N, CA and C atoms as a LAMMPS dump frame, in Angstrom:
ITEM: TIMESTEP
0
ITEM: NUMBER OF ATOMS
171
ITEM: BOX BOUNDS ff ff ff
-5.0000000000000000e+02 5.0000000000000000e+02
-5.0000000000000000e+02 5.0000000000000000e+02
-5.0000000000000000e+02 5.0000000000000000e+02
ITEM: ATOMS id mol type element x y z
1 1 1 N 0.85 -1.182 0
2 1 2 C 0 0 0
3 1 3 C 0.897 1.248 0
4 2 1 N 0.655 2.187 -0.901
5 2 2 C 1.474 3.393 -0.952
6 2 3 C 1.313 4.24 0.308
7 3 1 N 2.364 4.917 0.658
8 3 2 C 2.382 5.814 1.798
9 3 3 C 1.518 7.033 1.486
10 4 1 N 0.518 7.318 2.326
11 4 2 C -0.402 8.429 2.085
12 4 3 C 0.323 9.777 2.066
13 5 1 N 1.257 9.988 2.985
14 5 2 C 1.985 11.256 3.024
15 5 3 C 2.816 11.426 1.76
16 6 1 N 3.464 10.372 1.328
17 6 2 C 4.251 10.431 0.093
18 6 3 C 3.348 10.718 -1.109
19 7 1 N 2.207 10.079 -1.164
20 7 2 C 1.265 10.286 -2.268
21 7 3 C 0.788 11.733 -2.299
22 8 1 N 0.447 12.293 -1.137
23 8 2 C 0.008 13.689 -1.084
24 8 3 C 1.14 14.643 -1.456
25 9 1 N 2.344 14.336 -1.024
26 9 2 C 3.511 15.151 -1.348
27 9 3 C 3.751 15.153 -2.857
28 10 1 N 3.667 14.013 -3.491
29 10 2 C 3.875 13.928 -4.933
30 10 3 C 2.741 14.608 -5.704
31 11 1 N 1.515 14.495 -5.209
32 11 2 C 0.381 15.159 -5.86
33 11 3 C 0.527 16.677 -5.761
34 12 1 N 1.003 17.161 -4.627
35 12 2 C 1.218 18.596 -4.467
36 12 3 C 2.322 19.079 -5.406
37 13 1 N 3.352 18.271 -5.571
38 13 2 C 4.428 18.622 -6.499
39 13 3 C 3.898 18.696 -7.928
40 14 1 N 3.101 17.737 -8.31
41 14 2 C 2.519 17.727 -9.654
42 14 3 C 1.614 18.932 -9.863
43 15 1 N 0.799 19.266 -8.878
44 15 2 C -0.102 20.422 -8.997
45 15 3 C 0.701 21.711 -9.144
46 16 1 N 1.741 21.85 -8.352
47 16 2 C 2.575 23.052 -8.44
48 16 3 C 3.276 23.117 -9.793
49 17 1 N 3.846 22.023 -10.232
50 17 2 C 4.569 21.978 -11.516
51 17 3 C 3.615 22.27 -12.684
52 18 1 N 2.419 21.721 -12.64
53 18 2 C 1.43 21.948 -13.692
54 18 3 C 1.022 23.423 -13.734
55 19 1 N 0.77 23.989 -12.566
56 19 2 C 0.408 25.402 -12.51
57 19 3 C 1.547 26.258 -13.049
58 20 1 N 2.737 25.984 -12.612
59 20 2 C 3.908 26.78 -13.016
60 20 3 C 4.115 26.737 -14.531
61 21 1 N 3.805 25.623 -15.15
62 21 2 C 3.991 25.468 -16.592
63 21 3 C 2.991 26.302 -17.396
64 22 1 N 1.85 26.612 -16.795
65 22 2 C 0.817 27.332 -17.542
66 22 3 C 0.591 28.766 -17.081
67 23 1 N 1.094 29.128 -15.92
68 23 2 C 0.861 30.47 -15.379
69 23 3 C 1.867 31.455 -15.97
70 24 1 N 1.347 32.536 -16.504
71 24 2 C 2.225 33.55 -17.094
72 24 3 C 2.717 34.549 -16.053
73 25 1 N 2.174 34.509 -14.858
74 25 2 C 2.569 35.431 -13.793
75 25 3 C 3.705 34.873 -12.937
76 26 1 N 3.711 33.584 -12.695
77 26 2 C 4.703 32.964 -11.824
78 26 3 C 6.089 32.957 -12.471
79 27 1 N 7.089 33.251 -11.646
80 27 2 C 8.489 33.143 -12.055
81 27 3 C 9.226 32.359 -10.973
82 28 1 N 10.532 32.201 -11.15
83 28 2 C 11.313 31.503 -10.131
84 28 3 C 11.381 32.283 -8.819
85 29 1 N 11.262 33.603 -8.892
86 29 2 C 11.406 34.422 -7.696
87 29 3 C 10.096 35.004 -7.161
88 30 1 N 9.014 34.933 -7.927
89 30 2 C 7.719 35.414 -7.433
90 30 3 C 6.603 34.54 -7.993
91 31 1 N 5.515 34.487 -7.225
92 31 2 C 4.399 33.628 -7.612
93 31 3 C 3.089 34.376 -7.462
94 32 1 N 2.132 34 -8.283
95 32 2 C 0.782 34.527 -8.123
96 32 3 C 0.193 33.918 -6.848
97 33 1 N -0.937 34.421 -6.35
98 33 2 C -1.521 33.855 -5.122
99 33 3 C -1.772 32.342 -5.202
100 34 1 N -2.262 31.867 -6.324
101 34 2 C -2.507 30.426 -6.47
102 34 3 C -1.194 29.661 -6.489
103 35 1 N -0.23 30.169 -7.231
104 35 2 C 1.081 29.528 -7.293
105 35 3 C 1.75 29.486 -5.928
106 36 1 N 1.599 30.56 -5.158
107 36 2 C 2.185 30.598 -3.812
108 36 3 C 1.538 29.56 -2.913
109 37 1 N 0.213 29.463 -2.985
110 37 2 C -0.503 28.465 -2.173
111 37 3 C -0.068 27.051 -2.534
112 38 1 N 0.032 26.781 -3.828
113 38 2 C 0.449 25.446 -4.267
114 38 3 C 1.881 25.148 -3.844
115 39 1 N 2.767 26.137 -3.963
116 39 2 C 4.156 25.942 -3.567
117 39 3 C 4.263 25.692 -2.063
118 40 1 N 3.54 26.465 -1.262
119 40 2 C 3.584 26.289 0.188
120 40 3 C 3.054 24.927 0.599
121 41 1 N 2 24.47 -0.059
122 41 2 C 1.458 23.142 0.228
123 41 3 C 2.487 22.062 -0.096
124 42 1 N 3.099 22.172 -1.27
125 42 2 C 4.134 21.225 -1.669
126 42 3 C 5.297 21.245 -0.681
127 43 1 N 5.783 22.434 -0.318
128 43 2 C 6.934 22.549 0.579
129 43 3 C 6.628 21.964 1.96
130 44 1 N 5.441 22.228 2.475
131 44 2 C 5.067 21.709 3.791
132 44 3 C 4.982 20.181 3.778
133 45 1 N 4.371 19.634 2.742
134 45 2 C 4.268 18.172 2.653
135 45 3 C 5.637 17.534 2.432
136 46 1 N 6.481 18.167 1.646
137 46 2 C 7.831 17.652 1.434
138 46 3 C 8.605 17.652 2.752
139 47 1 N 8.532 18.745 3.497
140 47 2 C 9.211 18.815 4.788
141 47 3 C 8.714 17.728 5.739
142 48 1 N 7.404 17.557 5.802
143 48 2 C 6.837 16.538 6.685
144 48 3 C 7.309 15.15 6.288
145 49 1 N 7.298 14.861 5.008
146 49 2 C 7.73 13.545 4.534
147 49 3 C 9.212 13.315 4.827
148 50 1 N 10.04 14.282 4.512
149 50 2 C 11.482 14.116 4.733
150 50 3 C 11.822 14.034 6.219
151 51 1 N 11.141 14.814 7.052
152 51 2 C 11.369 14.729 8.495
153 51 3 C 10.994 13.354 9.03
154 52 1 N 9.893 12.809 8.541
155 52 2 C 9.503 11.466 8.981
156 52 3 C 10.517 10.431 8.523
157 53 1 N 11.021 10.571 7.309
158 53 2 C 12.045 9.645 6.806
159 53 3 C 13.292 9.702 7.683
160 54 1 N 13.711 10.887 8.069
161 54 2 C 14.9 11.029 8.923
162 54 3 C 14.688 10.353 10.269
163 55 1 N 13.501 10.505 10.832
164 55 2 C 13.213 9.917 12.145
165 55 3 C 13.191 8.391 12.093
166 56 1 N 12.858 7.832 10.955
167 56 2 C 12.772 6.37 10.833
168 56 3 C 14.144 5.717 10.682
169 57 1 N 15.166 6.491 10.441
170 57 2 C 16.516 5.926 10.27
171 57 3 C 17.149 5.609 11.567
């Protein structure tokens, strides 16, 4: 069974990447409100996943 946190982290990455590919406002240094929300969601889930991985070692 896939790890739920990992699945959510990867889905957030895909959503952010998809938005970034189509948004004409987002750049590497600034994001539109939607892009910022998607990036923050991805970053938070990535941090949570990586922190859990570190603790399991």
